[in-house]
C-alpha positions in Angstrom: -8.3 12.1 3.2 -5.4 10.3 4.2 -5.0 7.0 2.0 -2.3 4.3 2.4 -1.8 2.6 -1.0 -1.4 -1.0 -0.9 1.2 -2.6 -2.7 -0.3 -3.9 -5.9 -2.8 -1.4 -6.7 0.5 1.2 -6.2 2.3 -1.2 -9.2 -1.5 -1.1 -11.1 -1.6 2.4 -10.9 2.0 2.9 -12.6 1.7 0.0 -15.1 -1.7 -1.3 -15.3 -4.5 1.1 -14.7 -7.0 -0.7 -15.9 -6.8 -3.1 -13.0 -7.9 -0.4 -10.4 -11.5 -0.3 -9.7 -13.6 3.2 -10.7 -13.6 3.9 -7.1 -10.0 3.6 -6.8 -9.3 5.8 -9.9 -11.4 8.4 -9.0 -9.8 8.4 -5.5 -6.4 8.8 -7.1 -7.6 11.4 -9.2 -8.7 13.5 -6.5 -6.0 15.9 -5.8 -7.3 16.7 -2.2 -6.2 13.4 -1.1 -3.0 12.5 0.3 -1.5 9.3 -0.7 1.1 7.4 1.1 3.4 4.3 0.2 4.2 2.2 3.4 8.0 0.8 3.6 6.3 -2.3 4.4 5.0 -2.3 0.2 9.2 -1.2 -0.5 9.8 -4.5 1.0 7.4 -6.5 -0.5 8.0 -5.3 -4.1 12.0 -5.5 -3.4 11.5 -9.5 -2.3 9.6 -9.8 -5.0 11.9 -8.0 -7.7 14.9 -10.3 -5.8 13.0 -13.7 -6.1 11.8 -12.8 -10.1 8.4 -12.8 -9.6 8.1 -9.2 -10.3 9.9 -7.4 -13.3 10.6 -3.7 -13.0 12.2 -1.5 -15.8 14.6 -0.6 -13.4 16.0 -1.8 -9.7 13.4 -1.3 -6.8 15.6 2.0 -5.5 15.2 3.6 -8.6 11.6 2.7 -9.9 10.0 3.1 -6.6 11.7 6.5 -5.8 10.7 7.8 -9.5 7.4 6.7 -9.1 6.5 8.1 -5.9 8.2 11.6 -7.2 5.6 11.0 -10.5 2.6 10.2 -8.4 3.1 12.6 -5.6 3.1 10.0 -2.7 4.6 10.3 0.8 6.5 7.6 2.3 5.4 6.3 5.7 7.7 4.0 7.6 7.1 1.1 9.9 6.8 2.7 13.2 7.3 0.8 16.6 3.5 1.8 17.4 2.2 0.1 14.2 4.5 -2.9 15.0 2.9 -2.9 18.5 -0.7 -2.6 16.8 0.2 -5.6 14.5 0.6 -7.9 17.5 -2.9 -6.9 19.1 -4.5 -7.5 15.8 -6.7 -10.5 15.1 -5.1 -13.1 12.6 -7.5 -13.0 9.8 -4.8 -12.5 7.2 -1.4 -14.8 6.4 0.2 -12.2 4.9 2.5 -10.2 6.9 2.8 -7.4 4.7 -1.0 -7.0 4.2 -1.4 -7.3 8.1 1.3 -4.5 8.9 -0.4 -2.2 6.3 -3.5 -2.6 8.3 -1.9 -1.9 11.4 -0.3 0.9 10.0 -3.5 2.6 8.4 -5.1 1.7 12.1 -2.2 3.6 13.9 -2.1 6.6 11.4 -5.7 6.9 11.0 -5.8 6.4 7.4 -8.0 4.9 4.6 -6.4 1.9 3.0 -7.1 1.8 -0.9 -6.8 -2.2 -1.6 -8.5 -4.9 -3.3 -7.6 -7.4 -1.0 -11.0 -9.2 0.5 -9.1 -10.5 3.7 -7.9 -6.9 4.7 -11.9 -6.1 4.7 -12.3 -8.0 7.9 -10.0 -5.4 9.8 -12.0 -2.6 11.3 -10.6 0.0 8.9 -11.6 2.4 6.1 -11.1 0.7 2.6 -11.4 2.0 -0.6 -11.8 -0.5 -4.1 
């Protein structure tokens, strides 16, 4: 299964795994799954690091690159098609990054690992 991991479940995997649900942990342990971190999440983490609302042991460039290598994640960019998809989706959720993650999951036919209840309003496969 191809799994796009939401921003904060990615952070929790690395730093606070007890915040992940049992289903999320089982999914992340399953080596047959393929895991992805979106550039939208990298943007979100970088912005939160810059405004001081998220502490990291290293700057985002080093920390994120290190973690995706350790956890065997693949990077996925923000594509033009996902941007178009975003413009066609109902506006159920205020957070632009979360909506971009949904658009990417739809466009790339991925499941989305997320605890965000607002995201569950969209027609995608949610893992939590």
